[in-house]
C-alpha positions in Angstrom: -13.0 25.0 -4.6 -9.7 26.1 -3.1 -7.7 29.0 -4.5 -4.2 30.8 -3.9 -4.3 32.4 -0.6 -6.7 30.1 1.2 -5.8 28.4 4.4 -6.2 24.6 4.4 -5.8 22.0 7.1 -4.8 18.6 5.7 -5.9 15.7 8.2 -3.4 12.7 7.9 0.3 12.9 7.2 0.8 9.7 5.2 2.1 9.8 1.6 -1.2 10.9 0.3 -1.6 13.8 2.9 1.9 15.0 2.4 1.6 14.9 -1.4 -1.8 16.8 -1.2 -0.1 19.4 1.1 2.7 19.8 -1.3 0.5 20.4 -4.3 -1.7 22.9 -2.3 1.4 24.7 -1.0 2.8 25.0 -4.4 -0.5 26.6 -5.6 0.0 29.4 -2.9 -2.3 28.0 -0.2 -1.2 28.2 3.5 -1.2 24.5 4.7 -1.2 22.8 7.9 -0.7 19.1 8.3 -2.1 17.0 11.4 -0.7 13.6 11.8 -2.0 11.4 14.6 1.1 9.3 14.8 4.5 10.4 16.3 6.0 10.5 12.9 5.1 11.2 9.3 4.6 8.5 6.5 1.9 6.4 7.6 2.1 3.0 5.7 5.1 4.4 3.7 6.9 5.4 6.8 10.2 4.2 8.0 11.5 2.8 11.4 14.3 1.1 13.2 14.7 -2.4 14.4 16.7 -2.9 17.5 19.8 -5.0 16.8 23.0 -5.5 18.9 25.8 -3.2 17.4 23.4 -0.7 15.8 19.7 -0.6 14.9 18.6 -1.4 11.5 16.7 1.5 9.8 14.4 0.7 7.0 10.7 0.7 5.9 8.0 -0.2 8.5 6.3 -2.2 5.5 8.0 -3.6 2.6 8.0 -1.3 -0.6 9.5 -1.3 -4.0 9.8 1.4 -6.9 8.9 0.3 -10.3 10.6 1.7 -13.4 7.0 2.4 -14.7 5.9 4.1 -11.6 5.5 7.5 -13.4 3.8 9.7 -10.6 6.2 8.3 -8.0 9.3 8.8 -9.9 8.1 12.4 -10.9 7.9 13.0 -7.2 11.4 11.7 -6.8 12.8 13.9 -9.5 11.3 16.8 -7.7 13.0 15.7 -4.4 16.3 15.1 -6.3 16.3 11.3 -5.4 15.4 9.8 -8.7 19.2 9.4 -9.8 19.8 7.7 -6.5 17.6 4.7 -7.2 19.4 1.4 -7.2 17.8 -1.0 -9.5 17.8 -4.8 -9.4 16.3 -7.6 -11.3 14.8 -9.8 -8.6 13.6 -13.5 -8.5 10.5 -15.1 -7.2 9.9 -18.4 -5.4 7.1 -20.7 -4.7 6.7 -22.9 -1.7 4.1 -25.8 -2.2 3.8 -29.4 -0.8 7.0 -28.7 1.3 9.2 -27.8 -1.8 10.6 -24.3 -2.7 11.1 -23.9 -6.4 11.8 -20.8 -8.6 8.9 -19.2 -10.6 11.1 -16.2 -12.1 11.1 -17.2 -15.8 9.0 -18.9 -18.6 11.3 -21.9 -18.1 10.7 -22.0 -14.4 7.0 -21.7 -15.0 7.1 -24.7 -17.5 8.9 -26.9 -14.8 6.3 -26.0 -12.0 5.2 -29.2 -10.4 1.7 -30.0 -9.6 0.1 -28.5 -12.8 -0.4 -30.1 -16.2 1.1 -28.4 -19.4 -2.4 -27.6 -20.5 -3.3 -25.8 -17.1 0.1 -23.8 -17.4 -0.8 -22.9 -20.9 -4.3 -21.8 -19.8 -2.7 -19.8 -16.9 -0.3 -18.0 -19.3 -3.2 -17.1 -21.6 -5.2 -15.8 -18.7 -2.3 -13.4 -17.7 -1.9 -12.4 -21.6 -5.7 -11.7 -21.5 -5.5 -9.6 -18.6 -2.6 -7.7 -19.9 -4.5 -6.9 -23.1 -7.7 -6.0 -21.6 -8.6 -2.3 -21.3 -12.2 -2.4 -20.1 -11.6 -2.8 -16.5 -15.3 -1.7 -15.6 -16.8 -4.7 -17.1 -14.5 -6.9 -14.8 -16.0 -5.3 -11.6 -19.4 -7.2 -12.1 -17.7 -10.6 -11.6 -15.6 -11.9 -8.9 -11.9 -12.7 -9.4 -12.7 -16.4 -8.7 -15.2 -16.6 -11.5 -13.2 -14.8 -14.0 -9.9 -16.8 -13.2 -11.8 -20.1 -13.2 -13.4 -19.4 -16.6 -10.0 -18.6 -18.2 -7.6 -20.9 -16.4 -9.8 -23.7 -15.3 -10.9 -25.1 -11.8 -7.7 -27.1 -10.9 -5.3 -24.2 -12.1 -7.5 -21.7 -10.1 -7.3 -23.9 -6.9 -3.6 -24.7 -7.2 -2.2 -21.6 -8.7 -4.5 -18.5 -8.3 -6.0 -19.1 -4.8 -2.7 -18.8 -3.0 -1.8 -15.7 -4.8 -5.1 -14.0 -4.1 -4.9 -15.1 -0.5 -1.4 -13.5 -0.2 -2.9 -10.1 -0.6 -6.5 -10.4 0.3 -6.2 -13.0 3.1 -9.7 -14.9 3.8 -11.5 -12.1 2.0 -10.4 -13.1 -1.5 -13.8 -14.7 -2.6 -15.2 -11.1 -2.3 -12.8 -9.6 -4.7 -14.0 -8.5 -7.9 -12.1 -9.3 -11.2 -10.6 -5.9 -11.7 -8.3 -6.5 -8.8 -6.5 -9.2 -10.6 -6.5 -7.2 -13.8 -5.0 -4.2 -12.1 -2.2 -6.3 -10.6 -1.4 -7.7 -14.2 -1.5 -4.3 -15.8 1.1 -2.8 -13.1 3.5 -5.7 -13.4 3.2 -5.5 -17.4 3.3 -1.7 -17.6 7.1 -1.6 -18.1 6.9 -4.0 -21.0 4.3 -2.0 -22.8 6.6 1.0 -22.3 9.4 -1.0 -24.2 11.5 -1.8 -21.1 12.6 -5.5 -21.7 12.3 -6.7 -18.1 10.6 -4.9 -15.1 13.0 -4.3 -12.3 12.5 -3.2 -8.7 14.2 -0.2 -7.1 15.1 1.7 -3.9 17.0 4.6 -2.6 19.4 4.2 0.4 17.5 4.9 3.5 14.2 3.5 2.0 10.8 5.2 2.0 11.5 6.7 5.4 14.3 8.8 3.5 11.7 9.8 0.9 9.2 11.0 3.4 12.0 13.0 5.4 12.8 14.7 2.0 9.2 15.4 1.1 8.6 16.9 4.7 11.8 19.0 4.4 10.5 20.4 1.1 7.2 21.1 2.9 8.9 23.0 5.6 10.6 25.3 3.0 7.4 26.0 1.4 6.1 27.1 4.8 3.7 24.3 5.6 3.0 23.9 9.3 3.6 20.2 10.3 2.4 18.5 13.4 2.7 14.9 14.5 1.1 13.4 17.6 -1.9 15.4 16.8 -5.0 12.9 16.5 -8.2 14.7 15.3 -11.4 14.4 17.2 -13.8 16.5 15.2 -14.0 18.4 11.9 -16.8 20.9 11.3 -17.4 22.9 8.3 -19.1 26.2 7.4 -20.5 28.0 4.5 -20.0 31.4 6.0 -16.9 31.1 8.2 -13.9 28.9 8.7 -14.0 25.3 9.0 -12.7 24.0 12.5 -10.5 20.9 13.3 -10.2 20.0 16.9 -7.6 17.6 18.2 -8.2 15.1 21.1 -6.2 17.5 23.1 -8.5 20.2 22.8 -6.5 22.2 20.1 -8.6 23.9 17.6 -7.3 24.8 14.1 -9.5 27.0 11.8 -9.0 27.1 7.9 -10.9 28.0 4.8 -10.9 24.4 4.0 -10.1 20.9 5.4 -9.0 17.9 3.5 -9.3 14.6 5.0 -6.8 12.0 3.7 -8.1 9.2 6.2 -10.1 6.2 5.4 -13.8 6.8 5.1 -14.6 5.0 8.2 -12.3 7.4 10.1 -13.9 10.4 8.2 -17.4 9.4 9.2 -16.2 9.2 13.0 -14.6 12.7 13.0 -17.1 14.5 10.8 -20.5 14.7 12.5 -22.0 16.9 9.9 -21.9 14.2 7.1 -25.6 13.3 6.0 -27.0 10.0 6.7 -26.6 8.6 3.0 -22.9 9.8 2.8 -22.1 8.4 6.3 -23.7 5.0 5.4 -21.5 4.9 2.2 -18.4 5.7 4.4 -19.2 3.3 6.9 -19.9 0.5 4.4 -16.6 0.4 2.8 -14.6 -2.6 4.1 -10.8 -2.4 4.4 -8.2 -5.1 4.6 -5.6 -4.9 7.3 -2.0 -6.4 7.8 0.2 -7.7 10.4 3.7 -7.8 9.5 6.8 -9.1 11.2 10.1 -7.7 10.2 13.1 -9.8 11.1 16.8 -9.0 11.0 18.7 -12.2 10.3 22.4 -13.1 10.3 22.2 -14.9 7.1 20.3 -15.0 3.7 17.3 -17.2 3.4 17.0 -17.6 -0.4 17.7 -15.9 -3.8 14.2 -14.9 -3.8 12.9 -11.3 -3.2 9.1 -12.7 -2.9 8.3 -16.2 -2.1 4.6 -17.1 -2.5 3.4 -19.6 0.1 1.0 -22.2 -1.1 1.3 -24.4 2.2 -0.4 -23.5 5.5 1.7 -21.0 7.3 0.5 -18.2 9.4 1.6 -15.4 7.0 1.0 -14.9 3.4 4.5 -14.4 1.6 8.2 -14.1 2.5 9.7 -10.8 1.4 13.5 -10.9 1.4 14.5 -7.3 1.0 18.1 -7.7 0.9 17.9 -9.6 -2.4 16.8 -6.1 -3.8 19.0 -3.8 -1.7 22.6 -4.0 -0.8 23.0 -5.7 2.5 25.4 -3.0 3.6 22.5 -0.6 3.7 21.1 -2.4 6.7 24.4 -3.2 8.6 25.5 -6.2 6.4 22.4 -8.2 7.7 19.3 -9.9 6.0 16.0 -8.2 6.2 13.0 -10.0 5.8 9.3 -9.1 6.0 6.5 -11.7 6.9 3.1 -10.1 6.0 -0.4 -11.5 6.8 -3.2 -9.7 5.3 -6.4 -9.7 7.7 -9.8 -8.5 8.2 -10.3 -5.8 10.8 -11.3 -8.0 13.4 -8.5 -10.7 12.9 -7.0 -12.0 16.3 -3.6 -11.4 15.1 -4.1 -7.4 15.3 -4.4 -7.9 19.1 -1.9 -10.6 19.6 1.1 -9.7 21.6 4.3 -9.0 19.8 6.3 -11.9 21.4 3.7 -14.4 20.7 3.2 -13.1 17.2 7.0 -13.2 16.4 7.2 -16.9 17.9 4.3 -18.1 15.7 5.7 -16.4 12.4 9.2 -17.7 13.1 7.8 -21.2 13.6 6.0 -20.9 10.2 9.2 -19.6 8.6 11.1 -22.6 9.7 8.7 -24.9 7.8 10.5 -23.1 4.8 13.9 -22.3 5.9 16.0 -23.5 8.6 16.6 -20.5 10.8 18.4 -21.2 14.0 17.7 -19.1 17.1 21.3 -17.4 16.7 20.6 -16.2 13.2 17.4 -14.2 14.6 19.2 -10.8 15.5 16.1 -8.5 15.9 12.4 -8.5 15.2 9.5 -5.9 15.2 5.8 -6.1 14.5 3.8 -3.5 12.5 0.1 -3.5 12.4 -2.5 -1.6 10.5 -6.3 -2.4 10.8 -7.1 -0.4 7.4 -4.5 -0.7 4.7 -6.6 -0.8 1.4 -10.3 -1.1 0.5 -11.6 -4.5 -0.3 -12.4 -4.5 -4.1 -15.8 -6.0 -3.9 -18.2 -6.2 -6.9 -19.1 -3.0 -8.4 -16.8 -1.2 -6.1 -16.3 2.0 -8.5 -20.1 2.7 -8.2 -19.6 3.4 -4.3 -16.4 5.2 -4.2 -16.7 8.2 -2.2 -15.9 11.2 -4.1 -13.7 14.3 -3.2 -17.0 16.2 -2.4 -18.3 15.3 1.1 -21.4 17.3 1.1 -20.2 19.4 4.2 -19.2 22.9 3.3 -15.4 23.3 3.4 -14.6 19.6 3.9 -13.2 17.2 1.2 -12.0 13.7 1.0 -8.8 12.5 -0.7 -7.6 9.1 0.0 -7.0 5.4 -0.7 -10.7 4.5 -0.9 -10.7 6.4 -4.4 -8.4 4.1 -6.0 -10.8 2.1 -8.3 -8.6 0.5 -10.9 -5.3 -0.2 -9.3 -3.7 -1.8 -6.4 -2.7 0.4 -3.3 1.1 1.2 -3.6 3.1 4.3 -3.4 2.6 5.2 -7.1 -1.1 4.9 -6.9 -1.1 7.0 -3.7 0.9 9.8 -5.3 -1.3 9.6 -8.2 -4.5 9.7 -6.3 -3.3 12.6 -4.1 -2.3 14.7 -7.3 -5.8 13.9 -8.9 -7.4 15.2 -5.8 -5.4 18.3 -5.7 -6.4 19.0 -9.1 -10.0 18.4 -8.3 -9.8 20.8 -5.2 -8.2 23.6 -7.2 -10.6 23.2 -10.1 -8.0 22.2 -12.8 -9.7 18.8 -13.1 -13.5 17.7 -12.6 -14.3 17.0 -8.8 -15.7 13.5 -8.3 -19.3 14.0 -6.9 
């Protein structure tokens, strides 16, 4: 248990680690944050894409804010950014059999080629069933494939649902439990349940990089000691004395408590005192990774924020961010993300940037005509571990806040059991973790 006046080292300076640090500092703790990367934010961090005439600064990966993102928006209120959100109603496209068509409305869905009216009706009923379901635990015992096939039918599953599952889970989609698709449906219908007529997406000028900057500025005001470029080598706990955190450069930090906000695999690697059973659980949790090419283009591609790809191309979706944000926020250009969700051993994680950009551009040109002169800049982001694969019965294997090592706790993405990974879930999980650490909510054993 952590109390006011305790010293705490938070390992990891992503949005979870920074939110944990914020909550502990507000409770009167003396907090130090160690981040391995050269900047804070992790998956939610910002970067710049080199472009002639001025670099384009935006998110490293694509992100949005939903009106129903209660935890995230409360953080933005605290940071005095919520009133600056620009909202937009976006459109969605579908590329299949060489055709790009809209799927933004019920009328679009009714005209969707390749599916019978009966199949479309079953898909709509499946979505409605997912929105009305509250018992997500029961869905963990069956695969998403089985549940979707049961309610939508085989052809609708193969023609409609498989590409959507692959867009987020890559080739690992057959392993996903049905609670994953339930959580996705729940998030996208949350606003309607709250009485908002149509869900809109939002952003603040400067993107998530600005949110992270505002959060780190507040941490500094609260006296939090922030370190980047500080990868951790080992973490050791103690019942009678301080815990110790040693970086790869040999610097040692001591504290009453250490909070790991890493993935379980990383936690197992840096915490040698974990018992064999806990280590086995940590090492058994499979994560999905991502390779994402960000492009700055001279011209728009489409009216769609998100285009789902049903044909065989090397990435899983087209995200045209400048259908959501004003183009003047990124120098008047078009900003596009091409993500490919992969397993931790996928060859694309090791592919050179130039080869990766060339492959993805060739795939993009199967959907849109993009001349070489229209490509103003490109940059590649990679992450080997983004979110835990929601396998059957995942909630029974979720690592708790308690690690079993005195003075060391774990708060991170692996503890999201009934939601999809996004900034709102990350802030929610971080705040639950802080409540457990401070004893204001039960700790997960």
